[in-house]
C-alpha positions in Angstrom: 3.9 -9.4 24.8 7.3 -9.8 23.6 9.4 -6.6 24.2 11.2 -7.0 20.6 7.5 -7.2 19.3 7.9 -6.1 15.4 4.4 -6.2 14.3 2.3 -4.0 12.1 0.2 -3.2 14.5 3.3 -2.0 16.8 3.9 0.3 14.2 0.9 2.1 15.1 1.3 2.1 18.7 4.7 3.5 18.6 3.2 6.6 16.9 0.6 6.6 19.7 3.1 6.6 22.3 5.2 9.4 20.2 2.5 11.9 19.6 -0.9 10.5 21.2 -2.8 13.8 20.3 -1.8 14.1 16.9 -4.3 13.9 14.4 -3.9 10.3 12.3 -6.7 9.9 10.3 -9.7 11.7 9.1 -12.5 10.2 6.9 -15.7 11.3 6.5 -17.1 12.9 9.4 -15.1 11.5 11.7 -11.1 12.4 13.1 -9.1 9.9 15.0 -5.8 11.0 17.1 -3.5 8.8 17.3 -4.2 7.3 21.1 -8.0 6.9 19.7 -6.9 4.9 16.7 -4.9 2.6 18.7 -7.7 2.3 21.2 -9.9 1.3 18.6 -7.4 -1.2 17.2 -7.7 -3.1 20.7 -11.6 -2.9 20.9 -11.6 -4.2 17.4 -8.9 -7.0 18.3 -10.8 -7.4 21.0 -14.7 -8.0 19.2 -12.5 -10.1 16.7 -11.7 -12.3 19.7 -16.0 -12.4 21.1 -16.6 -13.6 17.2 -14.2 -17.0 17.8 -11.5 -15.7 16.4 -7.9 -16.9 17.5 -4.7 -16.5 16.4 -4.2 -17.6 13.0 -7.2 -17.9 11.6 -8.3 -15.8 8.6 -10.6 -12.6 8.5 -11.4 -11.4 5.1 -12.7 -7.5 4.4 -14.5 -6.8 1.5 -15.7 -3.5 1.1 -14.6 -0.3 0.2 -11.8 2.4 1.3 -12.9 3.7 5.0 -11.4 4.1 8.9 -13.4 0.9 9.5 -11.5 -1.2 6.6 -8.2 -0.4 8.3 -9.4 -0.7 11.5 -9.6 -5.0 10.2 -6.2 -5.0 9.2 -4.7 -3.5 12.7 -7.1 -5.0 14.6 -6.8 -8.8 13.3 -2.9 -8.1 13.3 -3.1 -7.2 17.0 -4.7 -10.8 18.0 -2.2 -12.7 15.4 -5.1 -13.3 12.5 -4.9 -13.0 9.2 -6.4 -10.7 7.0 -7.6 -11.7 4.0 -8.2 -8.3 1.9 -10.7 -8.5 -0.9 -11.5 -6.4 -4.3 -14.7 -5.3 -3.6 -15.4 -5.6 -7.3 -15.3 -9.7 -7.1 -19.3 -11.3 -7.4 -20.2 -14.4 -7.5 -17.4 -17.7 -7.8 -14.8 -15.5 -8.0 -15.6 -14.0 -4.6 -16.4 -17.5 -3.5 -13.0 -18.8 -4.2 -11.4 -16.1 -2.2 -13.3 -16.8 1.2 -13.2 -20.5 0.6 -9.5 -21.1 -0.4 -8.2 -18.8 3.0 -10.5 -20.3 4.3 -11.7 -17.1 5.6 -13.4 -18.0 9.7 -14.7 -14.9 9.5 -16.1 -12.2 6.6 -16.1 -8.7 7.5 -18.6 -6.8 4.9 -19.8 -3.1 3.9 -23.3 -3.4 4.0 -23.8 -1.9 0.6 -22.0 -5.3 -0.7 -24.0 -7.6 1.7 -26.5 -8.8 -1.2 -22.9 -10.3 -3.0 -21.9 -12.4 -0.3 -25.7 -13.5 0.6 -25.7 -14.7 -3.3 -23.3 -17.6 -2.4 -24.1 -20.8 -1.9 -21.0 -21.4 0.7 -20.3 -18.8 3.6 -18.0 -18.4 6.3 -19.2 -19.3 9.6 -19.6 -15.7 10.5 -20.6 -12.7 8.3 -20.7 -9.4 10.3 -21.0 -5.7 8.9 -17.8 -3.5 8.9 -19.9 -0.1 9.4 -23.7 1.6 9.0 -25.2 -1.1 10.8 -25.9 -2.3 14.5 -23.5 -4.6 15.8 -20.7 -3.3 13.0 -16.9 -3.4 13.3 -17.0 0.1 13.8 -19.4 0.6 16.0 -17.4 -1.9 18.7 -14.2 0.1 18.0 -15.5 2.9 19.0 -17.3 2.6 22.3 -16.7 0.6 25.5 -13.7 0.1 27.7 -10.2 -0.8 25.8 -9.4 -4.6 26.8 -6.1 -5.7 27.3 -4.9 -8.1 24.1 -2.5 -10.7 26.2 -1.7 -12.4 22.6 2.1 -13.0 22.0 2.5 -12.6 18.2 5.7 -13.3 16.4 6.9 -11.0 13.7 7.4 -14.0 11.9 3.7 -15.0 11.8 1.5 -14.0 8.8 -0.5 -11.0 8.7 -2.1 -10.9 5.1 -2.7 -12.8 2.9 -2.3 -10.7 -0.5 -3.9 -12.5 -3.7 -2.1 -12.1 -7.1 -3.5 -13.0 -10.3 -0.8 -15.2 -12.0 -0.8 -16.9 -15.5 -3.7 -19.6 -14.4 -7.0 -19.1 -13.7 -7.3 -18.9 -10.1 -5.4 -16.0 -7.9 -2.5 -17.3 -5.5 -2.4 -16.3 -1.9 0.8 -14.6 -0.9 2.0 -14.9 2.7 3.2 -11.6 3.8 4.6 -11.9 7.2 4.7 -9.1 10.2 8.6 -8.9 9.7 8.2 -8.8 5.7 5.8 -5.8 5.6 7.2 -3.8 8.4 10.9 -4.0 6.3 8.8 -2.7 3.1 7.4 0.0 5.5 11.1 0.9 6.2 12.1 1.1 2.4 9.1 3.0 1.2 9.5 5.9 4.1 13.5 5.7 2.9 13.0 5.7 -0.6 10.2 8.1 -0.8 11.7 10.4 1.5 8.0 10.1 4.0 7.4 12.5 6.9 4.7 13.5 9.4 4.2 16.6 7.8 3.6 15.1 4.4 -0.1 15.4 4.7 -1.2 12.4 2.2 -4.2 11.9 0.8 -4.9 8.1 0.3 -7.6 7.7 -2.3 -6.8 3.9 -4.6 -7.7 1.2 -2.9 -7.1 -0.4 1.0 -7.4 -3.8 -0.4 -4.6 -3.4 -2.7 -1.2 -3.7 -1.2 -0.2 -0.3 -2.6 -3.0 1.3 -1.1 -2.3 -0.4 2.3 1.3 -1.3 2.3 2.9 1.2 0.7 1.4 4.4 1.7 -1.1 4.2 4.9 0.8 2.2 7.4 4.0 3.6 6.6 2.2 7.3 6.8 1.2 6.0 10.2 4.6 5.1 10.9 6.1 8.1 10.6 3.1 10.5 12.4 1.9 12.2 9.1 -1.6 13.0 9.3 -3.9 11.1 6.5 -6.7 11.7 5.0 -8.8 9.2 3.5 -11.3 8.5 0.5 -13.9 5.5 -0.1 -12.9 6.0 -3.9 -10.9 7.8 -6.6 -13.6 10.5 -7.5 -11.4 12.5 -9.5 -13.0 16.5 -8.8 -13.1 15.2 -5.1 -9.3 14.7 -5.0 -8.8 18.0 -6.7 -11.6 19.7 -4.3 -9.5 17.6 -1.4 -6.6 19.0 -2.6 -7.3 22.4 -2.6 -9.3 22.6 0.6 -7.1 20.7 3.2 -4.3 21.5 1.7 -2.5 17.9 0.8 0.9 17.4 0.2 1.7 13.6 -1.1 -1.2 11.7 -3.3 -0.6 8.5 -4.8 -2.5 7.4 -7.8 -2.5 5.0 -10.4 -1.5 6.5 -13.8 -5.2 5.3 -15.0 -6.1 8.2 -12.2 -3.3 10.3 -12.6 -4.5 10.6 -16.4 -8.3 11.9 -16.3 -6.9 14.4 -13.0 -4.5 16.3 -15.0 -7.1 16.3 -17.7 -9.8 17.4 -16.2 -11.3 21.3 -16.4 -10.4 21.8 -12.1 -6.7 20.3 -12.7 -6.5 24.4 -14.1 -8.2 26.2 -11.8 -7.8 24.8 -8.2 -5.2 26.1 -5.9 -2.6 22.9 -6.0 0.1 24.3 -4.9 0.5 22.3 -1.8 0.9 19.1 -3.3 5.1 18.4 -2.7 4.7 14.7 -3.9 3.0 13.3 -6.4 3.7 8.9 -6.6 2.6 6.9 -9.4 3.0 3.1 -9.5 2.1 0.1 -11.6 3.0 1.3 -14.9 4.3 4.1 -16.9 3.0 8.0 -16.5 2.2 8.8 -19.8 4.6 11.2 -21.2 2.5 14.2 -21.9 0.6 14.0 -18.8 3.6 13.8 -16.3 5.1 16.7 -18.3 1.6 18.5 -17.3 1.8 17.4 -14.2 5.8 19.3 -13.8 4.4 22.3 -16.0 1.5 22.7 -13.7 2.8 22.4 -10.2 6.6 22.9 -10.5 8.5 22.2 -7.3 6.0 18.8 -7.2 8.3 15.7 -6.8 7.0 12.8 -8.4 8.2 9.1 -8.2 7.8 6.3 -9.7 7.4 3.0 -7.4 7.3 -0.6 -9.0 7.3 -3.8 -7.8 4.2 -6.5 -7.2 2.6 -7.7 -4.1 4.4 -10.7 -3.3 7.4 -8.2 -2.2 5.3 -6.0 -0.3 4.9 -4.5 -3.0 7.6 -1.8 -3.4 11.1 -3.2 -5.2 12.7 -0.2 -6.9 11.8 3.8 -7.1 12.2 6.1 -9.8 13.0 9.3 -7.9 12.2 13.2 -9.1 15.5 14.4 -9.8 16.2 11.0 -12.3 12.5 11.4 -14.0 14.3 13.6 -16.7 17.3 11.8 -18.1 15.1 8.1 -17.6 11.7 8.5 -18.1 10.8 5.1 -18.5 12.7 3.6 -16.4 11.6 2.0 -13.2 15.0 3.2 -11.1 17.0 1.0 -8.6 16.1 -1.3 -5.7 14.9 0.5 -2.8 17.0 -0.4 1.1 15.7 -4.1 1.6 15.8 -5.1 -1.7 18.5 -6.9 -4.0 17.9 -7.7 -7.6 19.3 -9.5 -10.4 18.5 -9.4 -13.9 19.2 -12.8 -15.5 18.8 -15.0 -18.8 17.4 -18.3 -19.0 20.2 -20.5 -17.9 20.3 -17.9 -14.5 23.4 -16.2 -15.9 23.7 -12.1 -15.4 22.3 -10.5 -18.5 24.8 -7.7 -19.8 23.6 -4.1 -19.0 21.0 -3.1 -22.0 20.0 -7.1 -22.2 16.7 -8.0 -21.0 16.0 -10.8 -18.5 14.0 -11.8 -15.7 14.3 -9.6 -12.5 14.7 -11.9 -9.5 14.9 -10.7 -6.2 16.4 -10.9 -2.8 14.7 -9.2 0.0 13.2 -10.2 3.4 10.0 -8.1 2.5 9.4 -10.8 0.5 6.2 -13.3 0.8 6.9 -16.6 2.5 5.3 -18.2 -0.5 1.5 -18.8 -1.6 -1.2 -19.9 0.8 -2.0 -23.8 0.2 0.2 -23.9 -3.5 3.3 -25.3 -2.8 4.0 -26.2 -6.6 3.5 -22.5 -7.4 5.9 -21.8 -4.4 8.9 -23.7 -5.6 8.4 -22.0 -8.8 8.5 -19.2 -7.8 11.6 -19.3 -5.1 14.5 -21.7 -6.7 18.1 -21.4 -6.9 17.7 -18.8 -3.7 15.7 -16.5 -5.8 12.5 -14.8 -5.7 11.0 -15.3 -10.0 9.2 -12.3 -10.4 8.2 -13.3 -14.2 8.5 -9.7 -15.0 10.7 -9.2 -18.4 13.1 -6.1 -17.9 16.9 -4.4 -18.4 18.9 -3.1 -16.4 22.2 -0.5 -17.5 25.1 -0.2 -16.2 24.3 1.8 -12.8 21.5 -0.3 -12.5 18.1 1.0 -13.6 15.6 -1.1 -14.9 13.2 -0.5 -17.3 10.2 -2.9 -17.6 10.3 -4.4 -21.4 7.1 -7.1 -20.6 5.8 -9.5 -18.4 6.8 -13.0 -18.4 3.7 -14.2 -16.9 1.0 -13.9 -19.1 -1.1 -11.4 -17.2 -2.8 -7.9 -18.8 -1.9 -4.3 -16.4 -5.4 -2.8 -16.6 -5.5 0.3 -14.0 -2.8 -1.1 -12.1 -4.6 -4.2 -11.1 -3.5 -7.7 -12.7 -5.8 -10.0 -14.3 -5.2 -13.2 -16.1 -5.8 -13.8 -19.6 -6.5 -17.6 -19.2 -9.4 -16.6 -16.4 -11.0 -13.9 -19.7 -10.6 -16.5 -21.7 -12.4 -19.4 -20.1 -14.9 -17.0 -19.2 -15.8 -16.5 -23.3 -15.4 -20.0 -23.9 -18.4 -21.1 -22.3 -20.4 -19.1 -24.9 -22.1 -21.2 -27.3 -20.7 -19.3 -30.6 -16.6 -19.5 -29.7 -14.5 -21.5 -31.3 -10.8 -20.6 -30.1 -10.0 -16.9 -28.4 -7.2 -15.5 -27.3 -7.1 -12.5 -24.8 -4.8 -9.8 -24.5 -3.7 -6.2 -23.2 -3.4 -4.0 -25.7 -2.3 0.2 -25.0 -5.0 2.1 -23.4 -4.3 6.0 -22.6 -6.9 5.5 -19.3 -6.3 1.6 -18.3 -2.7 1.7 -19.3 -3.9 -2.0 -20.9 -7.1 -3.1 -22.1 -8.8 -6.4 -21.7 -9.1 -7.3 -25.5 -10.1 -10.4 -27.2 -9.6 -11.8 -30.3 -12.5 -14.7 -31.2 -12.6 -17.1 -33.4 -16.4 -17.9 -34.2 -18.2 -21.4 -34.4 -18.9 -21.9 -38.1 -22.9 -22.3 -37.5 -22.7 -18.9 -36.0 -20.3 -16.7 -38.2 -23.2 -15.0 -40.0 -24.1 -12.2 -38.6 -23.0 -12.4 -35.3 -22.7 -9.2 -32.9 -19.5 -9.0 -31.1 -20.9 -7.2 -28.3 -23.4 -9.9 -27.1 -19.8 -11.9 -25.8 -19.1 -8.6 -24.3 -22.4 -9.3 -22.6 -21.5 -12.9 -21.8 -18.4 -11.4 -20.1 -20.2 -9.0 -17.8 -21.6 -11.8 -16.6 -19.2 -13.9 -15.0 -16.6 -11.4 -14.6 -15.5 -8.7 -12.3 -15.9 -5.1 -14.6 -12.5 -4.8 -14.8 -11.9 -7.5 -16.3 -14.5 -7.8 -18.7 -13.1 -7.2 -22.5 -13.0 -3.4 -23.5 -13.0 -4.8 -27.2 -13.7 -8.1 -29.0 -12.3 -8.6 -32.5 -14.1 -11.3 -34.8 -11.4 -13.0 -36.4 -11.2 -16.0 -39.3 -7.7 -18.0 -37.1 -5.8 -17.3 -33.7 -1.7 -17.2 -35.6 0.2 -19.9 -34.7 4.1 -21.1 -35.3 5.0 -24.2 -37.0 4.4 -26.5 -33.6 1.1 -25.0 -32.8 2.6 -22.2 -30.4 -0.4 -19.4 -30.1 1.6 -16.1 -31.1 0.0 -13.8 -28.8 2.7 -10.8 -30.3 1.6 -11.1 -33.5 -2.2 -10.1 -31.9 -0.9 -7.1 -30.2 0.9 -5.9 -33.6 -2.4 -6.0 -35.0 -3.8 -3.9 -33.1 
């Protein structure tokens, strides 16, 4: 082992050396100390090696939150394998694409999702259970000798492929190195004031970069006791805050909204909560106001970025919310940013432009996509595709997305992907998909459809929603379909999606 190694699994190992008997993780009825969790990582790493996984191989993980899911990431990292987290809502062709495009040698799957894998026409050579089954990862992690792992992993090696939607219909795998992720952990710890006493609750999906890389891993780095939930169930979240005296909580605004509006929010004792994190979009003003009114000692943090940067780029601190409630804050410790115009020149304060980054947190590019990599990394900067304004103090505010994606519940959905699915219906002549403001989802996937003349009379738009359900993950299915006579276009024929947004 390199004595200078700075890998993601070493983050846990250091905490285990420092506080071996401290509780690291609680999930369901299981409790892990830091020493026990570190041993389980080594057992998981050894188990993966018995499956034939070697350094550089991709290991895909398809499941809901669990201690086993966390072990799939850390165990792969310990032997230099590359973890591929897959959204558990994906099925069919979408699931198959990520497994095949990543070239995953092994797919670790929750038994509850096994039928989705069995339905694939092509599967990896090894499909193994994550938990709750004989021969599972969790079973191997909990019992037996702790093997000596003699693999030398460099911090420049890949640790994870984080798939993110872009302007095309196919996701891109951002290649994250150990070095990039560890830098991101330090940025998060510094900007969010994370400590071992925070008592965080993790309810958002670990397959998402925010859940795993911005909150779970940094909190393991500082030696906190981490409470993990399988899914973000609002009544259970509020119960757990009261029962377990939770001190820190990250939720997407789409979960904060129903949580603050829930009847239990006013009756539960939530006084232990000291830090509330949100990201991916601006928190609705009334929700933020009620949260701060009910819990006056609460510090609220707005976290902004994207998967390609780990995902944290900027933070708006609690004391900054009153003066700049719409801002995403300023760059974190290891991020440098500029806001530029179409010519690559810095915009003046108050003007809008694309935010570009330099940072050791950045991905190495997109897996097996050299053209997309070259397009994103040019002139010495990573081009985010986000349109923002910057003020004289360096605070940024998001205006729009240059890339044609929809931010629904904190997950990016390519509009073209939804359009392609709707175009397969025989009644559709033209379709345009946009994101429209939504109190819960922040942006709702919304379709505008021009029908073929022979299908126009008496056609039910709900039939298109049912058609999409059979072809897309649930979160990509349009919340509404509007039938219109023609799509708005300019004189050159370019589709004007902004006109559609104005209609809504």
